[in-house]
Backbone bond lengths (Angstrom), bond angles and torsions (degrees), N, CA, C in turn:
res aa  C-N    CA-C-N  psi(-1)  N-CA   C-N-CA  omega(-1)  CA-C   N-CA-C  phi
1 M - - - 1.453 - - 1.525 111.04 -
2 A 1.330 117.57 -32.91 1.466 120.52 179.76 1.532 110.57 -62.36
3 A 1.334 116.59 -40.42 1.464 120.22 178.99 1.521 110.69 -65.30
4 L 1.327 116.99 -42.37 1.466 119.84 178.63 1.523 110.86 -63.70
5 D 1.322 116.70 -38.49 1.460 120.19 177.00 1.522 110.53 -62.40
6 L 1.322 117.14 -47.10 1.462 121.02 -179.91 1.521 111.53 -63.50
7 F 1.332 116.88 -49.92 1.460 120.30 -176.93 1.522 112.50 -69.39
8 G 1.324 117.02 -21.77 1.451 120.72 179.65 1.523 113.92 -80.50
9 R 1.314 117.08 -9.39 1.469 119.77 178.73 1.519 109.79 -72.68
10 R 1.308 114.47 138.33 1.457 119.95 -177.00 1.517 111.09 -54.00
11 W 1.306 116.53 133.41 1.456 127.51 176.26 1.528 114.32 80.34
12 T 1.318 119.78 -13.44 1.464 120.33 -175.55 1.520 111.57 -59.92
13 L 1.324 117.62 -51.40 1.462 119.92 -179.17 1.521 111.30 -63.66
14 R 1.308 116.72 -36.62 1.470 119.86 179.60 1.523 110.63 -63.67
15 I 1.317 117.20 -42.09 1.462 120.68 179.37 1.523 109.85 -62.50
16 L 1.316 116.97 -47.78 1.462 120.08 178.23 1.522 110.91 -59.29
17 W 1.321 116.43 -42.69 1.465 121.19 -179.05 1.523 111.01 -62.74
18 E 1.315 117.24 -42.38 1.469 120.60 -178.91 1.528 112.10 -68.84
19 L 1.321 117.36 -25.39 1.468 121.21 179.56 1.530 112.32 -91.62
20 R 1.320 117.69 2.16 1.468 120.66 -171.81 1.528 112.99 -63.18
21 D 1.322 119.06 -30.99 1.459 120.62 -174.82 1.523 114.41 -108.30
22 E 1.334 116.53 -19.24 1.460 118.49 -176.26 1.525 110.91 -161.91
23 A 1.326 114.24 157.64 1.461 120.19 173.99 1.524 108.51 -74.40
24 L 1.316 115.84 147.70 1.462 121.09 179.62 1.519 109.84 -136.99
25 G 1.323 115.35 145.73 1.451 120.29 172.07 1.527 109.67 -74.34
26 F 1.317 115.52 171.95 1.462 120.63 -176.01 1.529 111.72 -59.06
27 R 1.323 117.81 -52.92 1.477 120.76 -177.12 1.527 112.99 -63.18
28 P 1.340 119.29 -47.77 1.472 118.17 177.26 1.528 112.60 -59.82
29 L 1.332 116.62 -38.14 1.464 119.63 177.73 1.519 110.17 -65.04
30 Q 1.310 117.12 -41.68 1.461 121.06 178.74 1.530 110.37 -61.81
31 Q 1.324 117.59 -41.16 1.465 121.22 178.68 1.526 111.43 -65.19
32 R 1.316 117.21 -40.95 1.467 119.92 178.85 1.520 112.21 -67.19
33 C 1.308 115.82 -23.38 1.471 120.61 178.75 1.525 110.34 -95.36
34 D 1.313 115.67 35.15 1.466 122.81 176.03 1.522 112.72 56.14
35 G 1.329 116.51 34.78 1.447 120.31 174.25 1.511 114.69 68.16
36 M 1.325 118.54 35.89 1.465 119.96 177.22 1.521 109.01 -57.93
37 S 1.299 116.67 158.12 1.462 119.97 -177.05 1.524 110.00 -62.02
38 S 1.318 115.46 146.96 1.458 120.27 -178.73 1.527 111.36 -65.31
39 S 1.323 117.55 -32.68 1.466 119.36 -179.55 1.532 111.13 -68.13
40 V 1.326 117.09 -40.12 1.465 120.05 178.23 1.525 109.97 -68.35
41 L 1.321 117.26 -42.81 1.460 119.83 178.89 1.525 110.20 -60.90
42 Q 1.320 117.10 -44.59 1.468 119.82 179.67 1.522 111.03 -61.92
43 Q 1.324 116.66 -41.22 1.469 120.42 179.16 1.522 110.71 -63.10
44 R 1.329 117.57 -45.70 1.461 120.55 -179.02 1.534 110.98 -66.15
45 L 1.331 116.88 -40.59 1.459 119.25 178.95 1.530 110.90 -63.88
46 T 1.308 116.51 -38.76 1.470 120.40 176.99 1.518 110.19 -62.00
47 E 1.336 116.66 -45.52 1.473 120.68 178.37 1.523 111.26 -61.36
48 L 1.325 116.16 -42.87 1.461 120.41 -178.29 1.530 111.55 -69.11
49 Q 1.327 117.14 -31.63 1.463 119.71 174.63 1.529 110.83 -71.31
50 Q 1.324 116.56 -40.49 1.466 120.42 179.47 1.526 111.63 -64.99
51 T 1.314 116.84 -30.51 1.465 121.01 179.95 1.531 111.99 -93.40
52 Q 1.332 116.47 8.68 1.464 124.34 173.81 1.525 114.29 63.89
53 L 1.332 116.85 29.91 1.460 120.71 175.85 1.521 111.93 -98.38
54 V 1.331 116.96 -24.31 1.458 123.27 -178.60 1.522 107.80 -133.55
55 E 1.330 115.23 146.66 1.461 120.89 175.99 1.519 109.55 -139.46
56 R 1.325 116.19 162.98 1.465 121.01 174.67 1.515 107.83 -83.81
57 D 1.316 116.82 143.69 1.455 119.32 176.35 1.531 109.75 -100.45
58 A 1.314 116.77 -178.05 1.462 121.94 -175.44 1.521 113.16 -64.13
59 T 1.326 117.48 -22.91 1.467 120.83 -178.63 1.521 112.19 -99.06
60 D 1.336 116.63 15.74 1.460 123.42 179.97 1.524 113.22 70.25
61 G 1.312 115.97 19.80 1.451 120.41 172.67 1.516 109.43 -91.01
62 Y 1.304 115.14 179.33 1.464 121.66 177.77 1.505 108.68 -114.52
63 R 1.328 115.98 139.83 1.456 121.00 178.56 1.521 108.91 -144.09
64 L 1.318 114.53 161.21 1.453 120.15 178.08 1.528 110.17 -75.03
65 T 1.301 115.92 143.80 1.460 121.77 169.70 1.528 107.42 -81.98
66 A 1.312 116.26 179.40 1.476 119.43 175.75 1.518 110.24 -59.89
67 L 1.339 117.12 -40.36 1.470 119.94 177.21 1.528 111.42 -65.76
68 G 1.315 116.59 -37.81 1.458 120.72 177.87 1.520 111.47 -65.20
69 K 1.338 116.14 -39.46 1.472 120.04 176.71 1.521 110.58 -64.31
70 D 1.329 116.44 -39.69 1.471 119.67 176.55 1.525 110.63 -60.33
71 A 1.329 116.41 -42.94 1.469 120.56 179.38 1.525 110.37 -61.70
72 C 1.326 116.71 -42.41 1.469 119.73 179.24 1.520 111.66 -67.01
73 D 1.322 117.37 -35.76 1.466 119.76 175.74 1.527 110.17 -60.15
74 E 1.312 116.51 -40.66 1.469 120.66 177.32 1.530 110.83 -66.92
75 M 1.321 117.09 -37.25 1.471 120.69 179.35 1.522 111.83 -66.78
76 R 1.323 117.44 -27.44 1.468 120.01 179.03 1.530 110.85 -60.99
77 G 1.326 116.57 -37.50 1.464 120.23 175.72 1.519 111.16 -63.05
78 L 1.307 116.99 -42.82 1.461 121.13 177.29 1.525 110.59 -65.49
79 H 1.325 116.36 -36.15 1.465 120.55 177.27 1.532 110.79 -63.70
80 R 1.328 116.70 -44.32 1.478 119.46 177.73 1.523 110.45 -61.71
81 W 1.327 116.97 -42.69 1.453 120.68 178.55 1.526 110.19 -62.08
82 S 1.332 117.91 -42.47 1.467 120.52 -177.65 1.526 111.54 -64.81
83 E 1.340 116.69 -31.84 1.464 119.48 176.03 1.527 110.62 -66.91
84 R 1.323 117.17 -41.39 1.476 120.30 176.78 1.522 109.97 -65.17
85 W 1.294 117.40 -40.85 1.471 122.31 179.21 1.522 110.46 -62.16
86 A 1.337 117.29 -47.09 1.465 120.92 179.33 1.524 110.88 -61.15
87 A 1.337 117.20 -40.79 1.471 120.23 178.41 1.519 110.61 -63.82
88 A 1.326 117.16 -41.01 1.468 120.16 178.81 1.522 110.66 -64.51
89 L 1.318 117.27 -40.35 1.468 120.47 178.62 1.524 111.29 -66.58
90 D 1.330 116.82 -36.11 1.466 120.84 178.10 1.523 111.66 -65.14
91 Q 1.332 117.03 -29.68 1.462 121.33 -178.43 1.528 112.77 -87.31
92 A 1.330 117.06 -11.33 1.467 120.50 -178.35 1.528 108.99 -71.93
93 P 1.335 116.97 142.67 1.462 120.21 177.85 1.529 110.07 -63.25
94 P 1.336 117.38 148.16 1.467 119.99 178.19 1.528 111.14 -54.92
95 G 1.319 116.09 137.55 1.452 120.67 177.40 1.518 114.58 86.45
96 S 1.336 116.62 -7.40 1.478 117.80 178.35 1.524 108.80 -80.87
97 T 1.304 114.90 165.24 1.457 119.88 179.81 1.508 111.87 -91.43
98 G 1.325 118.53 8.28 1.460 122.32 178.02 1.513 111.32 102.83
99 P 1.310 115.89 -174.38 1.455 121.33 -177.42 1.537 110.95 -65.62
100 T 1.301 115.42 147.22 1.465 119.98 -178.92 1.514 112.11 -106.49
101 S 1.331 118.30 -3.11 1.462 119.34 179.49 1.503 111.29 -115.64
């Protein structure tokens, strides 16, 4: 439940997703997150550091820890599923409630 609480906080998954391939400084990360407020970004980064998913690197950027990389690996499966889901919804006739199987 603690993981669901953390991941359910606004912007948390987006921050992890943006850090999945490379470390980023505060401003570049903020820009990739559609310009979220600096106070919210700082709060989320603090939470992610406290939960050992994100750490500061030598250049004062933010990067995923080994645990953070594991979390992103798990999110990739959800990302693949969401692409299949979106394709199924795109193929559904207008006004339908979506796929039934």
